[in-house]
C-alpha positions as CSV (number, residue, x, y, z in Angstrom):
1,M,89.3,36.4,112.9
2,S,86.1,37.5,112.2
3,G,84.3,37.8,115.8
4,T,82.5,34.5,114.4
5,E,85.6,32.8,115.2
6,I,86.6,35.2,118.1
7,D,83.2,33.3,119.7
8,A,83.9,30.0,118.7
9,L,88.0,29.9,120.2
10,R,86.3,31.0,123.0
11,R,83.7,28.7,123.1
12,E,86.4,25.6,122.5
13,T,89.8,27.2,124.5
14,K,89.6,25.4,127.8
15,V,93.5,25.7,129.0
16,L,95.3,29.2,127.7
17,L,99.1,27.5,127.5
18,F,102.4,30.1,127.7
19,D,105.5,30.3,127.0
20,Q,107.7,32.0,130.1
21,Y,110.4,33.0,128.5
22,G,110.8,36.3,126.4
23,T,106.0,36.2,126.7
24,I,105.5,36.0,129.8
25,V,109.0,37.8,131.3
26,D,110.6,40.3,129.6
27,M,113.7,38.3,129.0
28,Q,115.4,40.6,126.7
29,A,114.6,44.2,128.5
30,G,115.5,42.2,132.0
31,L,118.9,40.5,131.2
32,T,120.6,43.7,129.1
33,K,120.7,45.5,132.3
34,V,122.5,41.8,133.9
35,A,124.5,42.6,130.9
36,A,125.3,46.3,131.0
37,A,126.1,46.6,134.9
38,F,127.6,42.6,134.2
39,F,130.1,44.9,131.2
40,A,130.3,47.6,133.7
41,E,131.8,46.8,136.4
42,R,135.1,45.3,134.7
43,N,135.4,48.3,132.2
44,V,134.1,45.9,128.9
45,D,132.6,48.9,126.0
46,I,130.3,45.9,124.5
47,D,126.7,46.9,124.0
48,P,125.2,44.8,125.8
49,G,121.6,44.9,124.0
50,K,123.6,42.8,121.1
51,F,125.5,40.4,123.6
52,V,121.8,39.6,124.7
53,T,120.9,39.6,121.3
54,W,123.7,36.6,120.7
55,W,123.7,34.6,123.8
56,R,119.7,34.0,122.9
57,R,120.7,33.0,119.5
58,A,123.2,30.7,120.7
59,H,121.3,29.5,123.1
60,F,118.9,27.7,120.5
61,E,120.9,26.8,118.0
62,N,122.6,24.7,120.5
63,S,119.3,23.4,122.1
64,M,118.3,22.8,118.7
65,I,121.1,20.8,117.9
66,D,120.5,19.2,121.0
67,S,117.0,18.0,120.2
68,L,117.4,17.0,116.8
69,C,120.8,15.2,118.0
70,A,118.5,12.8,120.3
71,R,120.6,11.5,122.4
72,G,119.5,12.3,125.8
73,H,118.3,16.0,126.8
74,T,120.8,18.1,128.2
75,P,119.1,20.8,130.8
76,Y,118.4,23.9,130.1
77,R,121.1,25.7,132.3
78,E,123.8,23.8,130.8
79,I,123.2,24.8,127.5
80,G,122.9,28.6,129.0
81,H,126.2,27.9,130.1
82,R,128.1,27.0,126.8
83,A,125.9,29.7,124.6
84,V,127.2,32.6,127.0
85,D,131.0,30.8,127.7
86,I,131.0,31.3,123.9
87,V,129.6,34.7,123.6
88,L,132.8,36.0,125.6
89,E,135.0,34.5,124.2
90,R,133.3,35.7,120.7
91,A,133.7,39.1,122.2
92,G,136.9,39.4,123.7
93,V,135.8,39.0,127.0
94,A,138.1,37.4,129.8
95,H,135.7,35.6,132.6
96,D,135.4,32.3,134.5
97,S,132.9,29.7,135.2
98,A,132.0,31.7,137.6
99,D,131.0,34.8,136.1
100,V,129.0,32.0,133.1
101,E,127.5,30.6,135.9
102,F,125.7,34.3,137.4
103,L,124.8,35.8,133.6
104,V,122.2,32.4,133.9
105,A,121.5,32.3,137.1
106,Q,119.8,35.8,136.2
107,I,116.8,34.2,134.2
108,E,115.9,32.4,137.6
109,T,114.9,36.3,138.1
110,L,113.9,38.3,134.8
111,E,110.4,39.8,136.2
112,P,106.8,39.8,133.6
113,F,105.0,42.2,131.2
114,P,104.2,45.0,132.6
115,E,100.8,44.5,131.0
116,V,100.9,41.0,132.0
117,P,99.5,40.5,135.7
118,A,96.5,42.4,135.1
119,A,95.7,39.9,132.4
120,L,96.8,36.9,133.3
121,D,94.2,37.9,135.7
122,R,91.8,38.3,134.1
123,L,91.8,35.6,131.7
124,S,92.1,33.1,135.2
125,R,88.9,33.4,135.6
126,K,87.4,32.1,132.2
127,Y,90.4,29.7,131.9
128,R,92.6,27.1,133.9
129,L,96.5,29.1,132.6
130,A,99.5,26.8,132.5
131,I,103.2,27.6,131.1
132,L,105.2,24.7,129.2
133,S,108.8,26.6,129.4
134,N,112.1,24.6,128.2
135,G,113.5,26.2,131.0
136,D,114.8,23.6,133.8
137,R,112.2,22.9,136.2
138,D,114.4,24.4,139.6
139,M,114.6,27.3,137.0
140,L,110.7,27.2,137.0
141,E,110.2,27.3,140.4
142,A,113.1,29.5,141.2
143,A,111.1,32.3,138.8
144,K,107.0,32.4,140.0
145,P,108.1,34.1,143.2
146,H,109.2,37.2,139.8
147,I,106.5,36.6,138.1
148,G,103.5,36.6,141.3
149,F,101.0,34.7,139.5
150,A,100.1,30.8,140.5
151,F,99.5,29.4,137.3
152,D,97.4,25.9,137.6
153,A,100.2,24.7,136.1
154,T,104.2,24.8,135.2
155,I,105.5,22.0,133.0
156,S,108.9,22.2,131.9
157,V,110.1,20.2,129.1
158,Q,112.7,18.1,130.9
159,E,109.7,15.7,131.3
160,A,108.9,15.0,127.1
161,G,113.4,14.9,126.9
162,A,113.6,17.7,124.4
163,F,112.8,21.5,123.7
164,K,110.0,23.4,122.5
165,P,109.2,22.8,119.4
166,D,109.7,18.9,119.7
167,H,105.9,17.9,119.2
168,R,106.7,15.9,121.9
169,T,106.5,19.0,124.5
170,Y,103.3,19.1,123.1
171,A,102.0,16.3,123.5
172,K,103.1,15.4,127.8
173,A,101.3,19.0,128.1
174,A,99.2,18.2,126.7
175,E,99.0,15.0,129.2
176,I,99.8,16.2,132.1
177,L,97.0,18.9,131.4
178,E,94.8,15.8,130.3
179,M,93.2,18.3,128.0
180,G,92.9,17.6,124.4
181,R,95.1,19.0,122.0
182,S,92.3,21.5,120.6
183,S,91.4,22.9,123.6
184,V,94.5,24.3,124.1
185,L,95.6,27.6,123.0
186,F,98.9,27.9,122.8
187,V,100.6,31.7,123.6
188,A,104.1,32.5,123.0
189,N,106.5,35.4,121.9
190,H,108.0,33.4,119.4
191,A,106.8,32.2,115.8
192,F,109.1,28.8,116.2
193,D,106.4,28.3,119.5
194,C,103.4,28.5,117.8
195,V,104.6,26.5,115.3
196,G,105.5,23.5,116.5
197,A,101.9,24.3,118.8
198,K,99.9,24.8,115.4
199,A,101.9,21.8,114.3
200,F,100.8,19.3,116.9
201,G,97.0,20.3,116.7
202,M,96.9,23.0,119.6
203,R,96.0,26.4,119.2
204,A,98.4,29.6,118.9
205,A,98.5,33.6,119.8
206,F,101.5,34.8,118.7
207,I,102.5,37.7,120.9
208,D,104.3,40.0,118.4
209,R,105.5,42.7,120.7
210,R,108.3,43.9,117.8
211,S,106.4,44.3,115.2
212,R,108.2,41.2,113.3
213,P,106.7,38.6,110.6
214,F,105.2,36.0,111.4
215,G,106.4,34.2,108.1
216,H,105.4,31.6,105.5
217,T,104.3,28.9,106.9
218,P,101.7,26.6,107.6
219,H,101.2,27.3,110.5
220,R,99.5,30.1,111.2
221,P,98.6,31.7,114.7
222,D,94.7,31.4,115.4
223,L,95.3,34.6,117.2
224,T,98.0,37.6,116.7
225,V,98.0,40.0,119.3
226,R,100.6,43.1,120.2
227,D,100.8,42.3,123.7
228,M,98.7,40.4,127.0
229,G,96.1,43.1,127.1
230,E,95.4,42.2,123.9
231,L,94.2,38.6,124.4
232,A,93.1,39.5,127.5
233,D,90.8,41.7,125.4
234,L,89.8,38.9,122.8
235,M,89.7,35.9,125.7
236,V,87.1,36.8,127.7
237,D,83.7,38.1,126.9
């Protein structure tokens, strides 16, 4: 993006709208630490990082099935329970509902990536900052003390009745924020989320923490940055 284009993006953006899980908070590392302790206590020899990756993939698959079936929105927590249960079962790990509930509840305690607090502070001097998350309302509320930053709004996709990247989720966020879609810069670590926001008509910034290709799609992000600190460098004069 050229300097002129960056200047235009700065000028036209009024709100930065962030994904929470994996963008603000370090979901992979945080849950891997939880899983490592969980398996160590049970003397189970499973790679906790791979377990969390399987867990997150199963969760995403089940949430997309839920949205596509269009038979009413299932809470994020319930989708999480299904995902953890099936991954533990496939791995042959003995467990009960209390184990599943414990693991999913740890999502509410995740800490932000190291550079995030300072970057949010810088960005908040120029823009309104908000969250749009697939998480349930109560889960997002419980996470606030662990994030330690007061966003101007925290929006759950429960308000729209579907999971991102359904267009209704971004539309509902724009409605709640009382903001035109082109004045919102959506920020996410997930390509699918950026694609959803762009398809709806928002701007998008892709946080490419893992140096992965975005993929071939007409809905390209306006910015690709390595972390939130670089985003603040580009968006704040």
